C-alpha positions in Angstrom: 79.4 191.0 93.6 79.2 193.0 96.8 77.7 190.1 98.8 80.5 187.8 97.6 83.0 190.3 99.1 81.1 190.5 102.3 81.1 186.8 102.7 84.9 186.5 102.0 85.9 189.3 104.4 83.4 188.0 107.0 85.1 184.6 106.7 88.5 186.0 106.9 87.5 188.0 110.1 86.1 184.8 111.8 89.3 183.0 110.8 91.4 185.7 112.3 89.3 185.7 115.5 89.5 181.8 115.7 93.4 182.1 115.2 93.8 184.8 117.9 91.7 182.9 120.5 93.1 179.5 119.5 89.6 178.1 119.6 89.0 178.2 115.8 90.5 174.7 114.8 87.0 173.0 114.8 85.2 175.8 113.2 84.2 175.2 109.6 83.8 177.8 106.7 80.3 178.6 107.5 81.1 179.1 111.3 84.0 181.4 110.3 81.6 183.5 108.1 78.9 183.7 110.9 81.5 184.7 113.5 83.0 187.2 111.2 79.6 188.9 110.2 78.1 188.8 113.6 81.4 189.8 115.3 81.5 192.7 112.8 78.1 193.8 113.8 79.0 193.7 117.5 82.3 195.3 117.2 81.1 198.2 115.2 78.2 198.7 117.4 80.3 198.9 120.5 83.5 200.6 119.0 82.2 202.3 116.1 83.3 202.2 112.4 87.0 203.5 112.7 90.1 202.3 110.8 90.5 200.8 107.4 87.3 199.3 105.9 86.8 196.4 103.3 83.4 195.6 102.0 81.7 198.0 104.4 83.3 196.4 107.6 85.8 198.2 109.6 88.5 195.7 110.1 89.9 196.4 113.7 86.5 196.8 115.4 85.2 193.8 113.6 88.1 191.5 114.6 87.8 192.7 118.2 84.0 192.0 118.0 84.5 188.6 116.5 87.1 187.6 119.2 84.6 188.6 121.9 81.9 186.5 120.2 84.2 183.4 119.8 85.3 183.7 123.6 81.6 184.0 124.7 80.4 181.0 122.5 83.3 178.8 123.5 82.7 179.6 127.1 79.1 178.6 126.6 79.9 175.3 124.8 83.0 174.5 126.8 85.5 174.6 124.0 89.1 174.5 125.3 91.9 176.5 123.7 94.2 174.4 121.4 97.9 174.2 122.3 
């Protein structure tokens, strides 16, 4: 049951990062989950695990890390922001 929560929270973090950067329109469910999980790892490694936690992930650093990840990936692949 824990892993289901991890996937759901990771997907929501990836969805939030895509919405904040306006580059998440073409991201699918799997991409949102990957962006959320990898972004969470990046955010917590750089910023630490402070703030509220859900499914073992600190929400604020995870979203910041996912935003950074989405920006870097969109710059590499040339994805433009939606208007």
